[in-house]
C-alpha positions as CSV (number, residue, x, y, z in Angstrom):
1,M,3.2,5.6,-15.1
2,T,-0.2,4.8,-14.0
3,L,-1.4,2.1,-12.1
4,W,-5.6,0.8,-11.7
5,L,-7.1,-1.5,-9.0
6,H,-10.2,-2.2,-9.9
7,I,-11.5,-3.3,-6.1
8,G,-14.1,-5.4,-7.6
9,L,-17.2,-5.5,-4.9
10,P,-19.0,-9.1,-4.7
11,K,-21.4,-9.7,-7.9
12,T,-20.9,-6.1,-9.3
13,G,-19.7,-7.9,-13.0
14,S,-16.3,-8.8,-11.7
15,S,-15.7,-12.0,-13.2
16,A,-16.9,-10.7,-16.4
17,L,-14.8,-7.6,-16.8
18,Q,-11.2,-9.6,-15.8
19,V,-12.7,-12.0,-18.6
20,F,-12.8,-9.5,-20.5
21,F,-9.4,-7.5,-19.3
22,A,-7.3,-10.7,-19.8
23,K,-9.1,-11.5,-24.0
24,N,-8.3,-7.7,-24.8
25,D,-4.5,-7.7,-22.8
26,A,-3.3,-6.8,-26.1
27,A,-5.5,-4.4,-27.2
28,L,-5.6,-2.8,-23.4
29,K,-1.2,-3.3,-23.9
30,K,-1.8,-1.2,-27.8
31,N,-2.8,1.5,-25.1
32,H,-0.2,1.1,-22.5
33,L,-1.3,-1.1,-20.0
34,L,-0.4,-4.2,-18.8
35,Y,-3.1,-7.0,-17.5
36,P,-0.5,-10.0,-16.5
37,W,-1.0,-13.4,-14.6
38,P,-4.7,-13.6,-16.3
39,G,-4.5,-17.7,-15.2
40,P,-8.0,-18.9,-17.1
41,A,-9.6,-15.8,-17.5
42,K,-7.9,-16.1,-21.1
43,Q,-10.2,-18.4,-21.9
44,G,-13.0,-17.2,-20.5
45,R,-13.5,-18.7,-16.8
46,A,-13.7,-16.9,-13.5
47,T,-11.3,-16.1,-11.8
48,P,-10.3,-14.6,-8.2
49,G,-8.9,-12.1,-10.8
50,N,-5.2,-11.2,-11.2
51,A,-4.2,-9.8,-7.9
52,K,-6.0,-12.2,-5.7
53,W,-2.5,-12.8,-4.3
54,L,-1.6,-9.3,-3.4
55,A,-4.9,-8.5,-1.4
56,M,-4.0,-12.1,0.7
57,H,-0.8,-10.7,1.9
58,E,-0.3,-8.6,5.1
59,G,1.6,-6.7,6.7
60,G,3.0,-4.2,3.1
61,F,3.4,-4.7,0.3
62,P,5.5,-8.2,-1.2
63,H,8.9,-6.5,-2.4
64,D,10.3,-10.1,-1.7
65,S,8.0,-11.7,-4.4
66,E,8.4,-13.2,-7.3
67,R,4.6,-11.3,-9.0
68,G,6.0,-8.1,-6.4
69,E,9.4,-7.7,-8.1
70,Q,8.1,-7.9,-11.5
71,L,5.9,-5.3,-10.6
72,V,8.1,-3.1,-9.3
73,K,10.4,-3.1,-12.8
74,W,7.2,-3.0,-14.9
75,L,6.5,0.3,-12.8
76,K,9.6,1.4,-13.0
77,R,10.2,1.3,-16.1
78,G,7.1,3.3,-17.1
79,R,4.6,0.5,-18.2
80,G,0.6,1.1,-16.8
81,V,-0.9,-1.9,-14.9
82,L,-3.8,-3.2,-14.6
83,L,-4.6,-5.4,-11.0
84,S,-8.3,-6.7,-10.6
85,S,-10.3,-9.7,-7.6
86,E,-13.3,-9.3,-5.2
87,E,-10.4,-10.2,-2.5
88,L,-8.7,-6.5,-2.6
89,A,-12.4,-4.8,-1.1
90,K,-10.7,-6.6,1.5
91,A,-7.2,-6.4,1.9
92,D,-5.3,-5.2,4.6
93,P,-4.8,-1.4,4.8
94,A,-1.3,-1.4,5.0
95,T,-0.9,-3.4,1.6
96,L,-3.0,-0.7,-0.4
97,I,-0.5,2.0,1.1
98,G,1.9,-0.1,-0.1
99,L,0.5,-0.4,-3.6
100,R,-0.1,3.3,-3.4
101,D,3.6,4.1,-2.4
102,L,5.2,2.2,-5.9
103,T,3.8,4.9,-8.1
104,D,2.4,8.4,-7.9
105,D,-0.7,7.7,-10.0
106,T,-2.4,5.1,-8.0
107,R,-5.7,4.9,-9.4
108,V,-9.1,3.4,-8.5
109,L,-12.1,1.7,-10.1
110,V,-15.4,0.5,-8.0
111,Y,-18.7,-0.6,-9.0
112,L,-21.6,-0.4,-5.7
113,R,-24.7,-2.2,-6.3
114,D,-27.7,-2.3,-4.3
115,Q,-26.6,-4.7,-1.2
116,A,-29.5,-7.2,-1.3
117,D,-29.6,-7.1,-5.3
118,M,-26.0,-8.3,-3.9
119,M,-27.3,-11.0,-1.3
120,V,-29.6,-12.9,-3.4
121,S,-27.6,-13.3,-6.6
122,R,-24.3,-14.9,-3.8
123,F,-26.7,-17.0,-1.8
124,N,-28.2,-18.1,-5.4
125,Q,-24.2,-18.8,-6.4
126,L,-23.4,-20.6,-3.3
127,R,-26.4,-22.8,-3.2
128,G,-25.6,-24.3,-7.2
129,Y,-21.9,-24.6,-6.2
130,G,-23.8,-27.0,-3.5
131,K,-21.9,-24.9,-0.5
132,F,-24.8,-25.4,1.8
133,G,-28.2,-27.6,1.6
134,P,-31.8,-26.8,1.3
135,E,-31.8,-26.5,4.5
136,R,-30.0,-22.9,4.7
137,T,-32.7,-20.5,3.4
138,L,-32.2,-16.7,2.1
139,E,-33.1,-16.1,5.0
140,W,-30.8,-17.5,7.2
141,Y,-27.6,-16.2,4.5
142,T,-29.1,-12.5,5.0
143,A,-29.9,-12.9,8.4
144,D,-26.0,-14.2,9.3
145,S,-24.4,-12.9,6.3
146,P,-20.7,-11.3,4.6
147,A,-22.7,-8.2,4.6
148,A,-21.2,-7.6,7.9
149,G,-17.7,-6.9,6.0
150,A,-17.9,-3.5,5.9
151,H,-17.3,-3.5,2.1
152,F,-21.1,-3.6,1.9
153,R,-21.3,-0.2,4.5
154,F,-20.9,1.8,0.9
155,G,-20.5,5.3,2.2
156,E,-17.5,4.4,4.8
157,F,-15.6,1.4,2.8
158,L,-15.3,4.6,0.1
159,D,-14.1,7.3,3.0
160,G,-11.7,4.7,3.9
161,I,-10.2,3.6,0.2
162,A,-10.5,8.1,-0.3
163,G,-8.6,8.1,2.9
164,I,-5.6,5.4,1.7
165,F,-5.6,6.6,-2.5
166,G,-7.6,10.2,-2.2
167,R,-10.7,11.4,-4.0
168,E,-9.3,12.4,-7.1
169,K,-8.0,9.2,-7.6
170,M,-11.1,7.3,-8.0
171,S,-14.4,6.5,-10.2
172,V,-16.7,4.7,-8.4
173,L,-19.5,3.9,-11.1
174,S,-23.1,2.2,-10.6
175,Y,-23.7,-1.3,-11.0
176,R,-27.2,-0.3,-12.3
177,Q,-26.1,2.1,-14.9
178,N,-24.1,0.0,-15.8
179,K,-24.8,-3.5,-16.1
180,H,-25.1,-4.0,-20.0
181,R,-22.0,-2.1,-20.7
182,L,-19.3,-3.2,-18.1
183,P,-16.5,-3.3,-20.3
184,Q,-16.9,-0.4,-21.7
185,S,-18.0,2.0,-18.9
186,A,-14.5,0.5,-17.1
187,L,-12.2,1.7,-20.6
188,E,-14.5,5.2,-19.8
189,A,-12.8,5.7,-16.3
190,M,-9.8,4.7,-17.3
191,G,-9.2,7.0,-20.3
192,V,-8.7,3.7,-23.2
193,P,-10.7,4.5,-26.2
194,E,-12.4,1.6,-27.6
195,D,-11.1,0.8,-30.5
196,G,-9.9,-3.0,-31.2
197,F,-11.1,-4.1,-28.2
198,E,-13.4,-7.5,-27.8
199,F,-16.5,-7.1,-26.2
200,E,-18.4,-10.2,-26.7
201,V,-16.7,-12.7,-23.8
202,G,-20.4,-14.8,-23.3
203,K,-21.4,-15.8,-19.9
204,V,-19.0,-15.6,-17.0
205,N,-20.5,-16.8,-13.9
206,K,-23.8,-17.1,-14.2
207,T,-25.4,-17.4,-11.0
208,P,-28.9,-19.6,-11.0
209,D,-32.1,-19.2,-9.4
210,I,-32.7,-20.8,-6.9
211,D,-34.6,-19.5,-4.4
212,T,-37.2,-16.4,-5.1
213,P,-36.7,-13.6,-2.1
214,D,-39.6,-12.4,-0.4
215,P,-40.7,-9.2,-1.4
216,E,-40.2,-7.9,2.4
217,M,-36.9,-9.2,3.7
218,L,-35.7,-7.2,0.2
219,K,-36.9,-3.8,1.7
220,A,-35.9,-4.8,5.4
221,I,-32.4,-5.1,4.0
222,R,-32.2,-2.1,1.8
223,A,-33.9,-0.1,5.3
224,R,-31.0,-1.7,6.9
225,Y,-28.2,0.5,3.9
226,R,-30.2,3.6,3.6
227,A,-28.3,5.6,5.4
228,E,-25.4,4.1,4.2
229,N,-26.5,4.2,0.7
230,E,-27.8,8.4,0.6
231,R,-23.6,9.5,2.4
232,A,-22.4,7.4,-0.4
233,V,-24.3,9.0,-3.1
234,N,-24.3,12.3,-2.1
235,D,-20.1,11.9,-2.0
236,W,-19.8,10.1,-5.5
237,F,-23.5,10.5,-7.2
238,P,-24.2,13.9,-7.5
239,G,-27.6,14.8,-8.5
240,Q,-28.6,11.8,-8.1
241,S,-31.1,9.7,-5.6
242,V,-30.5,6.9,-4.7
243,E,-32.8,4.9,-6.6
244,D,-31.1,6.2,-9.3
245,V,-27.7,4.6,-8.2
246,F,-29.8,1.4,-6.7
247,G,-33.0,0.9,-8.4
248,A,-35.5,-0.6,-6.3
């Protein structure tokens, strides 16, 4: 049976999708897809997703863990399973390979968003949470940010995921194009009809507007990733432009 992995890149609506999946677990189950271990997402709260435990594991699939054993049992019984976490973007490749090998049909869902927008949104979120004080500026964050991670270099990141799961097993979508219909687009990607689903989940993990970005700084960030984004668009969005997929 199918194992779906939603690899949530930062600030691409992952928390909202996880709340949607959790609140609609019964409707997913009717469509032969389990969304286990929802946690507080069932009550509409932001969480790291139901697969953080996997993403934090190194060295292959944790067969000897309680959740690992349960996941294997479900798949052996022909149950489809949906796992989602932002942490999967940084998971050990050996763990992803272990997930792939659990079933003949492991599939991946990924949303891409303009890196400059991602950084601004994440900075404002962290400032809102009090993770750093007013002496830390947006310029500081974008110069020395998590963007150093390979998952911000979309062409390279997607090549790595495709090397594990296969391009034919991947659904790569534009956050910009689906921002106002993320749940519907996820169901479409997974081949699940919309009947019986509740799409109104409310605001989840809303980012405060704290620092207004300088347009020239945004332009510089986009220039930094332009070649990678062109590569990603050419590979995954045929017939579209960088502007179509990412906006500015």
